[in-house]
C-alpha positions as CSV (number, residue, x, y, z in Angstrom):
1,M,-11.7,-6.1,-19.4
2,I,-12.6,-7.0,-23.0
3,A,-11.2,-3.8,-24.1
4,A,-7.9,-4.3,-22.3
5,I,-7.7,-8.0,-23.8
6,A,-8.2,-6.5,-27.3
7,I,-5.3,-4.1,-27.0
8,N,-3.2,-6.8,-25.5
9,L,-4.0,-9.5,-28.2
10,R,-2.7,-6.6,-30.7
11,F,0.8,-6.7,-29.4
12,I,0.9,-10.3,-27.8
13,R,0.8,-13.3,-30.1
14,L,-1.5,-16.2,-28.1
15,G,-2.3,-19.4,-29.2
16,F,-3.6,-22.8,-27.9
17,S,-0.9,-25.6,-27.1
18,R,-0.9,-29.3,-26.2
19,C,-0.2,-30.0,-22.5
20,D,-0.4,-33.2,-20.3
21,R,-0.2,-34.0,-16.6
22,S,3.4,-33.1,-16.3
23,H,2.8,-29.5,-17.2
24,F,0.4,-29.8,-14.2
25,T,2.4,-31.3,-12.0
26,G,5.2,-29.0,-12.5
27,L,3.2,-26.0,-12.1
28,L,1.8,-27.3,-8.9
29,S,5.3,-28.1,-7.1
30,F,6.3,-24.6,-8.4
31,S,3.2,-22.6,-7.1
32,I,1.7,-24.4,-4.3
33,W,3.6,-22.1,-1.6
34,T,2.7,-19.2,-3.6
35,F,-1.1,-20.5,-3.7
36,L,-1.2,-21.0,0.0
37,S,0.5,-17.6,0.7
38,S,-2.2,-16.2,-1.5
39,G,-5.0,-18.0,0.2
40,G,-3.5,-16.8,3.6
41,L,-3.4,-13.2,2.2
42,L,-7.2,-13.3,1.1
43,I,-8.1,-14.6,4.8
44,F,-5.9,-11.5,6.4
45,T,-7.5,-9.1,4.0
46,Y,-11.3,-10.1,4.7
47,A,-11.2,-11.6,8.1
48,D,-12.0,-8.2,9.7
49,T,-15.0,-7.5,7.4
50,I,-16.6,-11.1,8.0
51,L,-16.1,-10.7,11.7
52,I,-17.6,-7.0,11.7
53,G,-20.5,-8.6,10.0
54,I,-20.9,-11.4,12.5
55,F,-20.6,-9.0,15.6
56,M,-21.9,-5.9,14.2
57,T,-24.5,-4.6,11.7
58,E,-24.5,-4.6,7.9
59,A,-24.5,-0.7,8.1
60,D,-21.0,-1.0,10.2
61,V,-19.7,-3.3,7.4
62,G,-20.3,-0.7,4.9
63,I,-18.7,2.3,7.0
64,Y,-15.5,0.1,7.4
65,R,-15.3,-1.0,4.2
66,V,-15.6,2.5,2.7
67,A,-13.0,3.7,5.2
68,F,-10.5,1.1,4.3
69,Q,-11.3,1.8,0.4
70,L,-10.5,5.4,1.0
71,T,-7.2,4.7,2.6
72,S,-6.1,2.2,0.2
73,V,-5.2,5.3,-2.0
74,A,-1.9,5.4,0.0
75,S,-1.0,1.9,-1.5
76,F,-1.5,3.0,-4.9
77,M,2.3,3.3,-5.8
78,V,3.5,0.3,-3.7
79,I,1.0,-2.0,-6.1
80,A,2.4,-0.3,-9.1
81,L,6.1,-1.2,-7.9
82,H,5.2,-4.7,-6.7
83,T,4.2,-5.4,-10.6
84,V,7.3,-3.7,-11.9
85,L,9.9,-5.0,-9.5
86,F,8.7,-8.8,-9.1
87,P,10.3,-10.1,-12.3
88,R,13.3,-8.0,-12.0
89,I,14.1,-9.2,-8.5
90,S,13.4,-12.8,-9.7
91,K,15.8,-12.2,-12.4
92,W,18.7,-10.3,-10.1
93,H,18.4,-13.0,-7.7
94,A,18.9,-16.0,-10.4
95,E,21.8,-13.8,-11.5
96,N,23.2,-13.4,-8.1
97,E,23.0,-9.4,-8.3
98,L,22.2,-8.8,-4.7
99,K,23.1,-5.3,-4.6
100,K,20.6,-4.3,-7.2
101,I,17.7,-6.0,-5.4
102,E,18.8,-4.1,-2.3
103,N,19.2,-0.6,-4.1
104,S,15.7,-1.2,-5.9
105,L,14.1,-2.2,-2.5
106,T,15.4,0.8,-0.9
107,Q,14.1,2.9,-3.7
108,A,10.7,1.4,-3.7
109,F,10.3,2.2,0.1
110,T,11.0,5.8,-0.6
111,Y,8.8,6.0,-3.5
112,S,5.8,4.2,-1.9
113,L,6.3,6.6,1.1
114,F,6.2,9.5,-1.5
115,L,2.5,9.1,-1.8
116,A,1.7,7.6,1.5
117,V,2.8,10.2,4.0
118,P,1.1,12.7,2.4
119,V,-2.2,10.8,2.1
120,A,-1.9,9.9,6.0
121,A,-1.1,13.8,6.8
122,G,-3.9,15.0,4.8
123,G,-6.3,12.1,5.6
124,I,-6.0,12.8,9.4
125,I,-6.7,16.4,9.1
126,L,-9.4,16.0,6.7
127,S,-11.1,12.9,7.8
128,D,-14.5,14.0,8.7
129,K,-14.7,16.1,5.5
130,L,-13.7,13.2,3.2
131,L,-16.5,11.0,4.6
132,Y,-18.7,13.4,4.8
133,F,-18.4,15.0,1.2
134,L,-17.5,11.7,-0.6
135,Y,-20.2,9.3,1.2
136,G,-22.4,11.1,3.5
137,A,-22.8,12.3,6.9
138,V,-23.8,8.7,8.2
139,F,-20.3,7.5,7.2
140,E,-18.5,10.2,9.7
141,V,-18.8,7.6,12.2
142,G,-15.9,5.8,10.6
143,V,-13.4,8.7,11.3
144,P,-11.5,6.8,14.0
145,A,-11.3,3.8,11.9
146,L,-10.2,5.7,8.9
147,I,-7.2,7.5,10.9
148,I,-6.1,4.2,12.4
149,L,-6.4,2.5,9.0
150,L,-4.2,5.3,7.3
151,F,-1.3,4.1,9.5
152,A,-2.1,0.5,8.8
153,Q,-1.7,1.4,5.1
154,T,1.9,2.8,5.8
155,A,2.8,-0.4,7.4
156,N,1.3,-2.4,4.7
157,I,4.1,-0.9,2.5
158,F,6.7,-2.4,4.1
159,M,4.8,-5.7,4.4
160,Y,4.0,-5.9,0.9
161,L,7.5,-5.1,-0.6
162,Q,9.4,-7.3,1.8
163,T,6.8,-10.4,1.3
164,M,7.1,-9.7,-2.4
165,C,10.9,-9.8,-2.3
166,L,10.8,-13.0,-0.6
167,N,8.7,-14.4,-3.0
168,A,11.1,-13.2,-6.0
169,M,13.9,-14.7,-4.5
170,D,12.4,-18.1,-4.3
171,K,11.2,-18.1,-0.6
172,P,7.3,-18.5,-1.1
173,R,7.3,-20.9,1.7
174,T,8.8,-18.5,4.3
175,S,6.3,-16.0,2.8
176,F,3.5,-18.3,3.5
177,Y,4.6,-19.0,6.9
178,I,4.6,-15.5,7.9
179,T,1.2,-14.7,6.2
180,A,-0.3,-17.5,8.0
181,V,0.9,-16.4,11.4
182,S,-0.5,-12.9,10.5
183,A,-3.6,-14.5,9.4
184,V,-4.4,-16.3,12.6
185,V,-3.4,-13.2,15.0
186,N,-5.4,-11.0,12.7
187,I,-8.5,-13.3,13.2
188,I,-7.7,-13.3,17.2
189,L,-7.3,-9.9,17.5
190,N,-10.6,-9.1,15.6
191,V,-12.5,-11.4,17.8
192,L,-11.3,-9.6,20.7
193,L,-11.5,-6.4,19.7
194,I,-14.6,-5.8,17.6
195,P,-16.8,-6.5,20.3
196,I,-15.1,-3.9,22.4
197,F,-13.9,-1.1,20.0
198,G,-16.6,-1.7,16.7
199,I,-14.9,-1.0,13.4
200,S,-12.3,0.9,15.3
201,G,-11.2,-2.6,17.0
202,A,-10.8,-4.1,13.3
203,A,-8.6,-1.2,12.3
204,V,-6.5,-1.7,15.4
205,A,-6.3,-5.3,14.6
206,S,-5.4,-4.6,11.0
207,L,-2.5,-2.3,11.8
208,I,-1.0,-4.6,14.6
209,T,-1.1,-7.5,12.3
210,M,0.5,-5.7,9.5
211,M,3.0,-4.3,11.4
212,M,3.8,-7.8,12.9
213,N,3.8,-9.0,9.4
214,A,6.2,-6.4,8.1
215,G,8.7,-6.9,11.3
216,L,8.5,-10.6,10.4
217,S,9.4,-10.3,6.9
218,Y,12.2,-8.0,7.5
219,V,13.7,-10.4,9.9
220,M,13.7,-13.4,7.4
221,L,14.6,-11.1,4.5
222,K,17.5,-9.4,6.1
223,S,19.3,-12.8,6.2
224,L,19.1,-12.8,2.2
225,V,19.8,-9.2,1.4
226,H,20.6,-5.8,3.4
227,V,17.4,-4.1,4.0
228,R,17.8,-0.4,4.4
229,I,15.7,2.7,4.0
230,N,16.9,6.2,2.9
231,T,16.7,8.1,5.8
232,K,17.4,11.5,4.7
233,S,14.6,11.2,1.7
234,I,12.0,9.8,4.1
235,L,12.6,12.6,6.5
236,N,12.1,15.3,3.8
237,L,8.9,13.4,2.8
238,I,7.7,14.0,6.5
239,I,8.9,17.7,6.7
240,A,7.1,18.4,3.1
241,A,3.9,16.4,4.6
242,F,4.2,18.7,7.9
243,I,4.4,21.9,5.7
244,M,1.4,20.7,3.5
245,S,-0.5,20.1,6.9
246,G,0.2,23.6,8.2
247,F,-0.9,25.1,5.1
248,I,-4.3,22.8,5.1
249,L,-4.9,23.7,8.9
250,V,-4.3,27.6,8.3
251,Y,-6.6,27.5,5.1
252,I,-9.5,25.6,6.5
253,H,-9.4,27.7,9.8
254,I,-9.6,30.9,7.4
255,S,-12.1,29.4,4.8
256,P,-14.0,26.4,6.2
257,I,-14.8,23.5,3.4
258,Q,-18.4,24.2,2.8
259,N,-18.9,21.6,-0.2
260,F,-17.1,19.0,-2.3
261,I,-15.7,21.6,-4.7
262,G,-13.8,23.2,-1.7
263,L,-12.6,19.6,-0.8
264,V,-11.0,19.1,-4.1
265,L,-9.7,22.3,-4.2
266,I,-7.8,22.2,-0.8
267,L,-6.5,18.6,-1.6
268,A,-5.4,20.1,-4.9
269,L,-3.5,22.6,-3.2
270,G,-2.1,20.6,-0.4
271,A,-0.6,18.3,-3.0
272,L,1.0,21.1,-4.9
273,I,2.4,22.3,-1.9
274,Y,3.7,18.9,-0.8
275,L,5.1,18.3,-4.5
276,V,7.0,21.5,-4.9
277,T,8.3,21.4,-1.3
278,V,9.8,17.8,-1.7
279,L,11.2,18.5,-5.2
280,G,12.6,21.7,-3.6
281,I,14.4,20.0,-0.7
282,D,15.2,16.7,-1.9
283,R,17.9,16.7,-4.7
284,S,17.7,12.9,-5.2
285,I,13.8,12.5,-5.8
286,R,14.1,15.7,-7.8
287,N,16.8,14.1,-10.0
288,D,15.0,10.7,-10.4
289,L,11.5,12.5,-11.5
290,K,13.7,14.6,-13.9
291,G,15.2,11.5,-15.5
292,L,11.6,9.9,-15.6
293,L,10.3,12.8,-17.3
294,H,13.1,12.9,-19.7
295,T,12.6,9.4,-20.8
296,M,9.0,10.5,-21.5
297,N,10.0,13.6,-23.9
298,F,8.8,15.6,-21.0
299,P,11.9,17.3,-19.4
300,I,10.0,20.1,-17.3
301,I,12.4,19.9,-14.4
302,Q,15.8,21.8,-14.5
């Protein structure tokens, strides 16, 4: 973090400035709903872990958090897109350029699923191997929770992008209401399901509340902009994931995974097959990636 600050200061000039009560009042009036929404999101994120600790053992907490951490790889792309899109959508909303918001949101769904779909498919097939070789045999009991959380992370894409869009379009109060309702439902479901199903119950609670949050945010957002998904591209992603999954199943049947190196090898081969398949069957994604690489002076896709 210190190194990052040093690098940033090389390009950004910062200095102390005088402020008074009016600055704090203005900041509070602007950000109060965002602050409350963030608090609700924290409750939503950690309620399951806290309640597992209350109803179960410390070991169960560790297994659940490891499974959750592993599935968070599927959300890597959506976090990056959130950072990039928020200021742009805010600017487009101020300039009443709603079409740009709609197109960007559609592309954000597609490229978030570009990573989440293969991670979910591969994670389901290799769930026991991932937990065994990455964390140890004791963590294999978390396989059911891991599989459920993979689906939850997919729902999280729509929840995260749509609530981000609401906040960027000056609707933080609406976003807070949605998050608050979801947090309450999440706590209730965890209290009901954890004593019966253990950490798998916590994973189910997360899946249900993320889906509910995504549904509520969609209902509120569609009154502001036209929310749509690129059905053709997403279908192509699913087809490529099926092809990748077929390869993985055949491979591990012929050559079972014996060690960590074998796991890394099958993950790399599966990722390569998925990428080649997607680029081969989806022209729009191929052209977008070609344009991106071209701007980086690395035009390798023809």
